[in-house]
ROBA-87337 format. One line per 8 residues: number of its first residue (from 1); their letters; for each residue x, y, z of C-alpha. Coordinates in nm, 2 decimals, padded with zeros to 4 digits. Layout:
BEGIN
NUM) A) X/Y/Z; ...;
This chain:
BEGIN
1) XXXXXXXX) -03.53/-03.01/-01.75; -03.68/-02.83/-01.44; -03.61/-02.47/-01.40; -03.49/-02.32/-01.06; -03.79/-02.17/-00.87; -03.83/-01.80/-00.87; -03.80/-01.62/-00.54; -04.17/-01.62/-00.52;
9) XXXXXXXX) -04.20/-01.99/-00.55; -03.98/-02.08/-00.24; -04.22/-02.00/00.03; -04.19/-01.78/00.33; -03.85/-01.68/00.46; -03.79/-01.86/00.79; -03.51/-01.79/01.03; -03.48/-02.17/01.10;
17) XXXXXXXX) -03.36/-02.20/00.74; -03.01/-02.11/00.62; -03.17/-01.86/00.37; -03.33/-01.69/00.65; -03.03/-01.68/00.87; -02.81/-01.52/00.58; -03.09/-01.26/00.51; -03.09/-01.16/00.88;
25) XXXXXXXX) -02.71/-01.15/00.90; -02.69/-00.94/00.59; -02.95/-00.70/00.72; -02.79/-00.66/01.06; -02.44/-00.61/00.90; -02.59/-00.37/00.65; -02.74/-00.16/00.93; -02.44/-00.16/01.15;
33) XXXXXXXX) -02.22/-00.04/00.86; -02.46/00.25/00.81; -02.47/00.34/01.20; -02.10/00.33/01.21; -02.06/00.55/00.89; -02.29/00.82/01.04; -02.14/00.82/01.38; -01.79/00.88/01.21;
41) XXXXXXXX) -01.94/01.15/01.00; -02.10/01.32/01.30; -01.76/01.30/01.49; -01.54/01.42/01.21; -01.77/01.71/01.09; -01.64/01.96/01.38; -01.30/01.89/01.28; -01.37/01.93/00.91;
49) XXXXXXXX) -01.54/02.25/00.97; -01.24/02.38/01.17; -00.99/02.29/00.89; -01.19/02.52/00.66; -01.24/02.78/00.91; -01.61/02.75/00.88; -01.88/02.79/01.15; -02.06/02.48/00.98;
57) XXXX) -02.34/02.68/00.86; -02.38/02.72/00.47; -02.42/03.07/00.37; -02.69/03.14/00.12;
């Protein structure tokens, strides 16, 4: 019974293949989620700082 090929045995990743398109889609969606999360955080930080009566600088 032949075993399934390891990821290294499948050859190069091509955009023309379904595997390549899924990889590209996952990468773009993952990057978009990270960008959206950082934008939401940067917009919310001044409001969070005001709620805690802080100037946004940590005292040491």
